[in-house]
N, CA, C and O atoms as CSV, one atom per row, in Angstrom:
chain,resi,resn,atom,element,x,y,z
A,1,UNK,N,N,-35.076,1.659,18.717
A,1,UNK,CA,C,-33.339,2.019,17.885
A,1,UNK,C,C,-33.561,1.258,17.334
A,1,UNK,O,O,-34.492,0.492,17.089
A,2,UNK,N,N,-31.621,1.660,16.828
A,2,UNK,CA,C,-31.765,1.419,14.869
A,2,UNK,C,C,-32.162,0.123,14.792
A,2,UNK,O,O,-32.779,-0.137,15.824
A,3,UNK,N,N,-32.072,-1.410,13.613
A,3,UNK,CA,C,-31.189,-2.051,14.133
A,3,UNK,C,C,-30.076,-2.175,12.450
A,3,UNK,O,O,-29.379,-3.053,11.942
A,4,UNK,N,N,-30.447,-0.812,12.109
A,4,UNK,CA,C,-28.541,-0.587,11.127
A,4,UNK,C,C,-26.789,-0.949,12.054
A,4,UNK,O,O,-26.482,-0.599,13.193
A,5,UNK,N,N,-26.270,-1.435,11.432
A,5,UNK,CA,C,-25.308,-1.575,11.791
A,5,UNK,C,C,-24.292,-0.036,12.531
A,5,UNK,O,O,-24.106,0.970,11.847
A,6,UNK,N,N,-23.929,-0.127,13.516
A,6,UNK,CA,C,-23.390,1.177,14.373
A,6,UNK,C,C,-22.152,1.190,13.375
A,6,UNK,O,O,-21.629,0.236,12.799
A,7,UNK,N,N,-21.835,2.534,13.334
A,7,UNK,CA,C,-20.643,2.925,12.813
A,7,UNK,C,C,-19.463,2.108,13.756
A,7,UNK,O,O,-19.864,1.142,14.405
A,8,UNK,N,N,-18.301,2.411,13.822
A,8,UNK,CA,C,-17.629,2.164,14.788
A,8,UNK,C,C,-15.727,2.430,14.096
A,8,UNK,O,O,-15.178,1.999,13.082
A,9,UNK,N,N,-15.404,3.011,14.833
A,9,UNK,CA,C,-13.817,3.333,13.943
A,9,UNK,C,C,-13.053,2.203,14.007
A,9,UNK,O,O,-12.202,1.835,14.817
A,10,UNK,N,N,-13.324,1.912,13.411
A,10,UNK,CA,C,-12.355,0.118,14.169
A,10,UNK,C,C,-11.232,-0.357,13.545
A,10,UNK,O,O,-10.502,0.603,13.299
A,11,UNK,N,N,-10.742,-1.410,13.165
A,11,UNK,CA,C,-9.946,-1.784,12.174
A,11,UNK,C,C,-10.754,-2.840,10.992
A,11,UNK,O,O,-11.283,-3.770,11.600
A,12,UNK,N,N,-10.939,-2.916,9.757
A,12,UNK,CA,C,-11.173,-3.905,8.943
A,12,UNK,C,C,-10.065,-4.919,8.260
A,12,UNK,O,O,-8.895,-4.673,7.969
A,13,UNK,N,N,-10.628,-5.834,8.140
A,13,UNK,CA,C,-10.205,-6.836,7.198
A,13,UNK,C,C,-9.947,-6.516,5.373
A,13,UNK,O,O,-10.722,-6.217,4.466
A,14,UNK,N,N,-8.721,-6.719,5.429
A,14,UNK,CA,C,-8.618,-6.050,3.632
A,14,UNK,C,C,-9.499,-6.796,2.987
A,14,UNK,O,O,-9.792,-6.273,1.912
A,15,UNK,N,N,-10.402,-8.440,3.311
A,15,UNK,CA,C,-11.388,-8.376,2.039
A,15,UNK,C,C,-12.164,-7.630,2.792
A,15,UNK,O,O,-11.904,-8.306,3.788
A,16,UNK,N,N,-12.785,-6.948,3.144
A,16,UNK,CA,C,-13.972,-5.912,3.395
A,16,UNK,C,C,-13.867,-5.014,3.017
A,16,UNK,O,O,-14.873,-4.376,2.705
A,17,UNK,N,N,-12.293,-4.365,2.806
A,17,UNK,CA,C,-12.680,-3.011,2.058
A,17,UNK,C,C,-12.220,-3.057,0.398
A,17,UNK,O,O,-11.036,-3.253,0.124
A,18,UNK,N,N,-13.082,-2.893,-0.516
A,18,UNK,CA,C,-14.177,-2.211,-1.660
A,18,UNK,C,C,-13.419,-1.367,-1.982
A,18,UNK,O,O,-13.483,-0.313,-1.349
A,19,UNK,N,N,-12.396,-1.489,-3.095
A,19,UNK,CA,C,-12.031,-0.045,-4.067
A,19,UNK,C,C,-13.605,0.341,-4.797
A,19,UNK,O,O,-14.564,-0.270,-5.267
A,20,UNK,N,N,-12.978,2.403,-4.443
A,20,UNK,CA,C,-14.276,2.274,-5.986
A,20,UNK,C,C,-12.898,2.973,-7.067
A,20,UNK,O,O,-11.718,3.304,-6.956
A,21,UNK,N,N,-14.505,2.885,-8.616
A,21,UNK,CA,C,-13.873,3.653,-10.053
A,21,UNK,C,C,-13.123,3.234,-9.781
A,21,UNK,O,O,-13.297,2.372,-8.920
A,22,UNK,N,N,-11.654,3.484,-10.281
A,22,UNK,CA,C,-10.729,3.065,-11.159
A,22,UNK,C,C,-8.767,3.095,-9.884
A,22,UNK,O,O,-7.598,3.463,-10.005
A,23,UNK,N,N,-9.561,2.516,-8.978
A,23,UNK,CA,C,-8.661,2.711,-8.024
A,23,UNK,C,C,-8.162,0.516,-7.721
A,23,UNK,O,O,-8.542,-0.619,-8.011
A,24,UNK,N,N,-7.191,1.219,-7.026
A,24,UNK,CA,C,-7.288,-0.637,-6.626
A,24,UNK,C,C,-6.461,-0.644,-5.309
A,24,UNK,O,O,-6.575,0.346,-4.586
A,25,UNK,N,N,-5.887,-1.354,-5.037
A,25,UNK,CA,C,-5.478,-1.687,-3.392
A,25,UNK,C,C,-3.969,-2.575,-2.967
A,25,UNK,O,O,-3.965,-3.752,-2.605
A,26,UNK,N,N,-3.129,-1.981,-3.064
A,26,UNK,CA,C,-1.330,-3.440,-3.304
A,26,UNK,C,C,-1.273,-3.301,-1.774
A,26,UNK,O,O,-1.924,-2.568,-1.030
A,27,UNK,N,N,-0.137,-4.375,-1.459
A,27,UNK,CA,C,0.223,-5.228,-0.840
A,27,UNK,C,C,1.970,-4.044,-0.661
A,27,UNK,O,O,3.095,-4.533,-0.770
A,28,UNK,N,N,1.786,-3.002,-0.471
A,28,UNK,CA,C,3.192,-2.670,-0.016
A,28,UNK,C,C,4.612,-3.545,0.132
A,28,UNK,O,O,4.535,-4.230,1.151
A,29,UNK,N,N,6.063,-3.764,-0.663
A,29,UNK,CA,C,6.601,-4.884,-0.067
A,29,UNK,C,C,7.493,-3.260,1.027
A,29,UNK,O,O,7.305,-2.074,0.756
A,30,UNK,N,N,8.395,-3.800,2.191
A,30,UNK,CA,C,8.597,-3.035,2.263
A,30,UNK,C,C,9.300,-1.632,2.391
A,30,UNK,O,O,10.270,-1.879,3.108
A,31,UNK,N,N,9.327,-0.525,2.134
A,31,UNK,CA,C,10.464,0.468,1.605
A,31,UNK,C,C,11.936,0.130,1.510
A,31,UNK,O,O,12.315,0.007,2.675
A,32,UNK,N,N,12.293,0.057,1.219
A,32,UNK,CA,C,14.400,0.717,1.394
A,32,UNK,C,C,14.180,1.378,2.013
A,32,UNK,O,O,13.418,2.319,1.791
A,33,UNK,N,N,15.204,0.980,3.824
A,33,UNK,CA,C,15.158,1.766,4.251
A,33,UNK,C,C,17.544,2.666,4.513
A,33,UNK,O,O,18.546,2.737,3.802
A,34,UNK,N,N,17.122,3.082,6.002
A,34,UNK,CA,C,18.442,3.268,5.851
A,34,UNK,C,C,19.296,2.443,6.171
A,34,UNK,O,O,19.003,1.878,7.225
A,35,UNK,N,N,20.473,2.037,5.608
A,35,UNK,CA,C,21.766,1.384,6.773
A,35,UNK,C,C,22.289,1.777,7.509
A,35,UNK,O,O,22.675,2.945,7.529
A,36,UNK,N,N,22.631,0.345,8.992
A,36,UNK,CA,C,24.012,0.956,9.157
A,36,UNK,C,C,25.293,0.314,9.469
A,36,UNK,O,O,25.546,-0.144,10.583
A,37,UNK,N,N,25.960,0.293,8.642
A,37,UNK,CA,C,27.395,-0.766,8.690
A,37,UNK,C,C,27.927,-1.248,9.971
A,37,UNK,O,O,28.020,-0.308,10.761
A,38,UNK,N,N,28.304,-2.347,10.456
A,38,UNK,CA,C,28.715,-2.869,11.930
A,38,UNK,C,C,29.465,-2.125,12.464
A,38,UNK,O,O,29.994,-2.789,13.355
A,39,UNK,N,N,30.098,-0.512,12.485
A,39,UNK,CA,C,31.046,0.343,13.164
A,39,UNK,C,C,30.089,1.208,13.363
A,39,UNK,O,O,30.557,2.200,13.922
A,40,UNK,N,N,28.439,1.342,13.078
A,40,UNK,CA,C,27.822,2.054,13.461
A,40,UNK,C,C,27.038,3.375,12.286
A,40,UNK,O,O,26.156,4.209,12.488
A,41,UNK,N,N,27.790,3.067,11.171
A,41,UNK,CA,C,27.680,4.846,10.272
A,41,UNK,C,C,26.394,4.266,9.711
A,41,UNK,O,O,26.728,3.252,9.098
A,42,UNK,N,N,25.204,4.417,9.641
A,42,UNK,CA,C,24.793,5.146,8.947
A,42,UNK,C,C,24.475,6.093,6.764
A,42,UNK,O,O,24.907,7.129,6.259
A,43,UNK,N,N,23.551,4.956,6.226
A,43,UNK,CA,C,24.132,5.047,5.190
A,43,UNK,C,C,22.604,5.656,4.069
A,43,UNK,O,O,21.933,5.086,3.209
A,44,UNK,N,N,22.587,6.757,4.535
A,44,UNK,CA,C,20.977,6.745,3.132
A,44,UNK,C,C,20.829,6.555,2.846
A,44,UNK,O,O,21.997,6.280,2.566
A,45,UNK,N,N,20.032,5.862,1.775
A,45,UNK,CA,C,19.891,4.838,0.493
A,45,UNK,C,C,19.055,6.033,-0.823
A,45,UNK,O,O,19.012,6.018,-2.053
A,46,UNK,N,N,18.445,7.046,0.340
A,46,UNK,CA,C,18.608,8.282,-0.573
A,46,UNK,C,C,17.789,9.719,0.247
A,46,UNK,O,O,16.721,9.519,0.825
A,47,UNK,N,N,18.391,11.086,0.218
A,47,UNK,CA,C,18.148,12.585,-0.089
A,47,UNK,C,C,16.273,12.839,-0.053
A,47,UNK,O,O,15.893,13.892,-0.563
A,48,UNK,N,N,15.036,11.765,0.612
A,48,UNK,CA,C,14.216,12.311,-0.432
A,48,UNK,C,C,13.275,12.276,1.693
A,48,UNK,O,O,13.669,11.764,2.741
A,49,UNK,N,N,12.002,13.107,1.336
A,49,UNK,CA,C,10.758,12.535,1.929
A,49,UNK,C,C,10.524,12.083,2.128
A,49,UNK,O,O,10.257,11.963,3.324
A,50,UNK,N,N,10.205,10.872,0.936
A,50,UNK,CA,C,8.905,10.311,1.206
A,50,UNK,C,C,10.405,8.616,0.513
A,50,UNK,O,O,10.264,7.532,-0.053
A,51,UNK,N,N,11.283,9.206,0.912
A,51,UNK,CA,C,12.598,7.542,0.522
A,51,UNK,C,C,12.157,6.856,1.584
A,51,UNK,O,O,12.762,5.785,1.550
A,52,UNK,N,N,11.170,6.884,2.856
A,52,UNK,CA,C,10.790,5.719,3.136
A,52,UNK,C,C,9.139,4.841,2.580
A,52,UNK,O,O,8.475,4.114,3.319
A,53,UNK,N,N,8.895,5.085,1.539
A,53,UNK,CA,C,7.668,4.937,0.839
A,53,UNK,C,C,7.821,3.692,0.180
A,53,UNK,O,O,8.607,3.878,-0.749
A,54,UNK,N,N,7.646,3.140,0.196
A,54,UNK,CA,C,7.987,2.447,-0.297
A,54,UNK,C,C,6.819,1.544,-2.050
A,54,UNK,O,O,5.989,0.634,-2.065
A,55,UNK,N,N,7.211,2.142,-2.814
A,55,UNK,CA,C,6.433,1.540,-4.189
A,55,UNK,C,C,6.786,0.806,-5.237
A,55,UNK,O,O,7.234,1.100,-6.345
A,56,UNK,N,N,6.398,-0.619,-4.496
A,56,UNK,CA,C,6.560,-2.015,-5.569
A,56,UNK,C,C,5.379,-2.165,-4.507
A,56,UNK,O,O,5.101,-1.476,-3.526
A,57,UNK,N,N,4.682,-3.497,-5.135
A,57,UNK,CA,C,3.533,-3.816,-4.607
A,57,UNK,C,C,2.670,-4.881,-5.292
A,57,UNK,O,O,2.773,-4.946,-6.517
A,58,UNK,N,N,1.744,-5.815,-4.608
A,58,UNK,CA,C,0.978,-6.940,-5.349
A,58,UNK,C,C,-0.582,-6.204,-4.572
A,58,UNK,O,O,-0.990,-5.806,-3.481
A,59,UNK,N,N,-1.259,-6.457,-6.708
A,59,UNK,CA,C,-2.378,-5.832,-6.064
A,59,UNK,C,C,-3.554,-6.816,-5.920
A,59,UNK,O,O,-3.982,-7.629,-6.739
A,60,UNK,N,N,-4.100,-6.446,-4.272
A,60,UNK,CA,C,-4.961,-7.667,-3.559
A,60,UNK,C,C,-6.394,-7.561,-3.707
A,60,UNK,O,O,-7.385,-8.263,-3.505
A,61,UNK,N,N,-5.933,-5.665,-4.418
A,61,UNK,CA,C,-8.014,-6.120,-4.445
A,61,UNK,C,C,-8.260,-4.672,-5.238
A,61,UNK,O,O,-7.743,-3.567,-5.076
A,62,UNK,N,N,-9.155,-5.099,-6.056
A,62,UNK,CA,C,-9.946,-3.846,-7.568
A,62,UNK,C,C,-11.020,-3.197,-7.713
A,62,UNK,O,O,-11.993,-3.915,-7.481
A,63,UNK,N,N,-11.290,-2.129,-7.999
A,63,UNK,CA,C,-12.199,-1.077,-7.989
A,63,UNK,C,C,-12.496,-1.040,-9.599
A,63,UNK,O,O,-11.748,-0.668,-10.503
A,64,UNK,N,N,-13.571,-1.446,-9.647
A,64,UNK,CA,C,-14.461,-1.965,-11.420
A,64,UNK,C,C,-14.598,-1.013,-12.239
A,64,UNK,O,O,-15.143,-1.133,-13.336
A,65,UNK,N,N,-13.938,0.405,-11.622
A,65,UNK,CA,C,-13.491,0.157,-13.080
A,65,UNK,C,C,-11.938,-0.176,-13.009
A,65,UNK,O,O,-11.369,0.755,-12.439
A,66,UNK,N,N,-11.269,-0.936,-13.296
A,66,UNK,CA,C,-9.745,-0.638,-13.661
A,66,UNK,C,C,-9.311,-1.554,-14.330
A,66,UNK,O,O,-10.389,-1.667,-14.914
A,67,UNK,N,N,-8.586,-2.479,-14.879
A,67,UNK,CA,C,-8.362,-3.391,-15.322
A,67,UNK,C,C,-7.330,-3.830,-15.703
A,67,UNK,O,O,-6.918,-4.304,-16.761
A,68,UNK,N,N,-6.779,-3.554,-14.367
A,68,UNK,CA,C,-6.059,-4.156,-12.585
A,68,UNK,C,C,-6.077,-5.609,-12.775
A,68,UNK,O,O,-7.027,-6.142,-13.348
A,69,UNK,N,N,-5.591,-5.937,-12.556
A,69,UNK,CA,C,-5.921,-7.934,-12.059
A,69,UNK,C,C,-5.119,-7.769,-10.982
A,69,UNK,O,O,-4.138,-7.030,-10.891
A,70,UNK,N,N,-5.908,-8.997,-9.609
A,70,UNK,CA,C,-5.787,-8.844,-8.200
A,70,UNK,C,C,-3.940,-10.412,-8.994
A,70,UNK,O,O,-3.744,-11.218,-9.904
A,71,UNK,N,N,-3.436,-10.006,-8.136
A,71,UNK,CA,C,-2.212,-10.335,-8.496
A,71,UNK,C,C,-1.181,-9.533,-8.622
A,71,UNK,O,O,-0.212,-9.164,-7.958
A,72,UNK,N,N,-1.749,-9.330,-9.866
A,72,UNK,CA,C,-0.067,-8.576,-11.334
A,72,UNK,C,C,0.688,-7.133,-9.910
A,72,UNK,O,O,0.110,-6.289,-9.225
A,73,UNK,N,N,1.975,-7.476,-10.037
A,73,UNK,CA,C,3.021,-7.357,-9.536
A,73,UNK,C,C,3.026,-5.811,-9.865
A,73,UNK,O,O,2.828,-5.705,-11.076
A,74,UNK,N,N,3.181,-4.488,-9.238
A,74,UNK,CA,C,3.135,-3.201,-10.331
A,74,UNK,C,C,4.068,-2.506,-9.241
A,74,UNK,O,O,4.112,-2.752,-8.036
A,75,UNK,N,N,5.069,-1.233,-10.241
A,75,UNK,CA,C,5.041,0.079,-8.838
A,75,UNK,C,C,4.935,1.400,-9.259
A,75,UNK,O,O,5.252,1.813,-10.375
A,76,UNK,N,N,4.479,2.057,-8.333
A,76,UNK,CA,C,4.034,3.119,-8.958
A,76,UNK,C,C,5.383,4.577,-8.063
A,76,UNK,O,O,6.491,4.505,-7.533
A,77,UNK,N,N,4.521,5.548,-8.327
A,77,UNK,CA,C,5.266,6.527,-8.199
A,77,UNK,C,C,4.763,6.900,-6.729
A,77,UNK,O,O,3.633,6.889,-6.242
A,78,UNK,N,N,6.510,7.365,-5.986
A,78,UNK,CA,C,6.766,7.054,-3.904
A,78,UNK,C,C,5.221,7.998,-3.947
A,78,UNK,O,O,4.221,7.583,-3.361
A,79,UNK,N,N,5.232,8.923,-4.502
A,79,UNK,CA,C,4.926,10.106,-3.699
A,79,UNK,C,C,2.505,9.749,-3.867
A,79,UNK,O,O,1.558,9.960,-3.108
A,80,UNK,N,N,2.620,9.317,-4.914
A,80,UNK,CA,C,0.936,8.842,-4.893
A,80,UNK,C,C,1.012,7.645,-4.031
A,80,UNK,O,O,1.868,6.955,-3.479
A,81,UNK,N,N,-0.469,7.722,-4.184
A,81,UNK,CA,C,-1.513,7.310,-3.078
A,81,UNK,C,C,-1.414,7.573,-1.723
A,81,UNK,O,O,-0.715,8.363,-1.088
A,82,UNK,N,N,-2.223,6.780,-1.412
A,82,UNK,CA,C,-2.870,7.231,0.136
A,82,UNK,C,C,-2.530,5.440,1.045
A,82,UNK,O,O,-3.141,4.379,0.923
A,83,UNK,N,N,-1.521,5.742,1.760
A,83,UNK,CA,C,-1.830,4.746,2.773
A,83,UNK,C,C,-3.281,4.063,3.649
A,83,UNK,O,O,-4.049,4.992,3.899
A,84,UNK,N,N,-3.829,2.696,4.163
A,84,UNK,CA,C,-5.269,2.367,4.029
A,84,UNK,C,C,-4.600,1.465,5.480
A,84,UNK,O,O,-4.424,0.246,5.475
A,85,UNK,N,N,-4.244,2.529,6.857
A,85,UNK,CA,C,-3.825,2.467,8.466
A,85,UNK,C,C,-4.834,1.897,9.097
A,85,UNK,O,O,-4.754,1.651,10.300
A,86,UNK,N,N,-5.755,1.652,8.481
A,86,UNK,CA,C,-7.079,0.863,9.399
A,86,UNK,C,C,-7.118,-0.434,9.157
A,86,UNK,O,O,-7.512,-1.052,10.146
A,87,UNK,N,N,-6.760,-1.396,7.847
A,87,UNK,CA,C,-6.842,-2.317,8.072
A,87,UNK,C,C,-6.177,-3.170,8.608
A,87,UNK,O,O,-5.027,-2.732,8.659
A,88,UNK,N,N,-6.230,-4.158,9.047
A,88,UNK,CA,C,-5.902,-5.562,9.522
A,88,UNK,C,C,-4.740,-6.145,8.847
A,88,UNK,O,O,-4.460,-6.690,7.780
A,89,UNK,N,N,-3.831,-5.550,10.667
A,89,UNK,CA,C,-2.379,-6.977,9.692
A,89,UNK,C,C,-1.986,-7.100,10.700
A,89,UNK,O,O,-2.378,-6.344,11.589
A,90,UNK,N,N,-1.112,-8.045,10.942
A,90,UNK,CA,C,-0.412,-8.536,11.901
A,90,UNK,C,C,0.986,-7.677,12.791
A,90,UNK,O,O,2.162,-7.745,12.432
A,91,UNK,N,N,0.530,-6.992,13.856
A,91,UNK,CA,C,1.745,-6.261,14.513
A,91,UNK,C,C,3.225,-6.222,14.067
A,91,UNK,O,O,4.090,-5.363,14.235
A,92,UNK,N,N,3.243,-7.259,13.532
A,92,UNK,CA,C,4.804,-6.949,13.675
A,92,UNK,C,C,4.928,-7.518,11.647
A,92,UNK,O,O,5.637,-8.337,11.063
A,93,UNK,N,N,3.532,-6.289,11.061
A,93,UNK,CA,C,4.276,-7.106,9.657
A,93,UNK,C,C,4.981,-5.627,9.052
A,93,UNK,O,O,4.832,-4.463,9.423
A,94,UNK,N,N,5.674,-6.135,8.133
A,94,UNK,CA,C,6.767,-4.924,8.000
A,94,UNK,C,C,5.673,-4.618,6.226
A,94,UNK,O,O,5.667,-3.469,5.783
A,95,UNK,N,N,5.107,-5.419,5.672
A,95,UNK,CA,C,4.292,-4.563,5.110
A,95,UNK,C,C,3.383,-4.031,5.001
A,95,UNK,O,O,2.700,-4.163,6.017
A,96,UNK,N,N,2.977,-3.499,4.346
A,96,UNK,CA,C,1.593,-1.658,4.088
A,96,UNK,C,C,0.823,-2.171,2.662
A,96,UNK,O,O,1.040,-2.679,1.562
A,97,UNK,N,N,-0.263,-1.629,3.559
A,97,UNK,CA,C,-1.393,-1.623,1.464
A,97,UNK,C,C,-2.059,-0.442,1.586
A,97,UNK,O,O,-2.489,-0.180,2.709
A,98,UNK,N,N,-2.396,0.933,0.027
A,98,UNK,CA,C,-1.560,1.368,-0.104
A,98,UNK,C,C,-2.578,1.045,-1.506
A,98,UNK,O,O,-2.536,0.165,-2.366
A,99,UNK,N,N,-3.829,2.646,-1.180
A,99,UNK,CA,C,-4.242,1.621,-2.293
A,99,UNK,C,C,-4.295,3.816,-3.759
A,99,UNK,O,O,-4.081,4.982,-3.426
A,100,UNK,N,N,-4.559,3.384,-4.725
A,100,UNK,CA,C,-3.571,3.735,-5.273
A,100,UNK,C,C,-4.864,4.030,-6.371
A,100,UNK,O,O,-6.035,3.668,-6.263
A,101,UNK,N,N,-4.088,4.973,-7.673
A,101,UNK,CA,C,-5.321,5.544,-9.014
A,101,UNK,C,C,-4.297,4.646,-9.767
A,101,UNK,O,O,-3.161,4.346,-9.401
A,102,UNK,N,N,-5.335,4.076,-11.560
A,102,UNK,CA,C,-4.598,3.750,-12.847
A,102,UNK,C,C,-3.799,5.115,-12.996
A,102,UNK,O,O,-3.488,4.905,-14.169
A,103,UNK,N,N,-3.402,5.969,-12.809
A,103,UNK,CA,C,-2.117,6.933,-14.091
A,103,UNK,C,C,-0.929,6.827,-13.120
A,103,UNK,O,O,0.247,7.124,-13.331
A,104,UNK,N,N,-1.758,6.118,-11.510
A,104,UNK,CA,C,-0.325,6.027,-10.942
A,104,UNK,C,C,0.800,4.971,-11.317
A,104,UNK,O,O,1.879,4.989,-10.724
A,105,UNK,N,N,0.668,4.533,-11.793
A,105,UNK,CA,C,1.684,3.122,-12.274
A,105,UNK,C,C,2.368,4.211,-13.288
A,105,UNK,O,O,2.214,5.237,-13.951
A,106,UNK,N,N,3.490,2.869,-12.757
A,106,UNK,CA,C,4.521,3.149,-13.551
A,106,UNK,C,C,4.657,2.279,-14.446
A,106,UNK,O,O,4.192,2.540,-15.556
A,107,UNK,N,N,5.533,0.616,-14.159
A,107,UNK,CA,C,4.857,0.126,-15.213
A,107,UNK,C,C,4.588,-1.204,-14.100
A,107,UNK,O,O,4.257,-1.106,-12.918
A,108,UNK,N,N,4.875,-2.615,-14.989
A,108,UNK,CA,C,5.090,-3.857,-13.856
A,108,UNK,C,C,5.567,-4.551,-13.846
A,108,UNK,O,O,6.444,-3.984,-13.194
A,109,UNK,N,N,6.014,-5.656,-13.993
A,109,UNK,CA,C,6.784,-6.633,-13.751
A,109,UNK,C,C,6.247,-7.941,-14.755
A,109,UNK,O,O,5.403,-8.735,-14.339
A,110,UNK,N,N,6.870,-8.053,-16.166
A,110,UNK,CA,C,6.431,-8.648,-17.302
A,110,UNK,C,C,7.179,-10.270,-16.997
A,110,UNK,O,O,7.034,-11.180,-17.813
């Protein structure tokens, strides 16, 4: 029997995930969603397939080839990035973790 770690399809902690090359992980703010009025009328915020996808957040982990810094607040194209669904977070969390490439960033907070 091998002494190497057995691979499991399990949740991992954000501190265990190391982005490769010029990628980084952001803790995304909740996306703006449709709003319901007091009378029950639903107001759509956007007519887009990706309208419920976040596009702003704080960098929590960086790859070795990026110039971004942990703690930097960035904005990215909504259609960019990969949702990291295997990262452990509280069940009631309204945020998500997204893996982005450097060229997906469209701006940051100054």
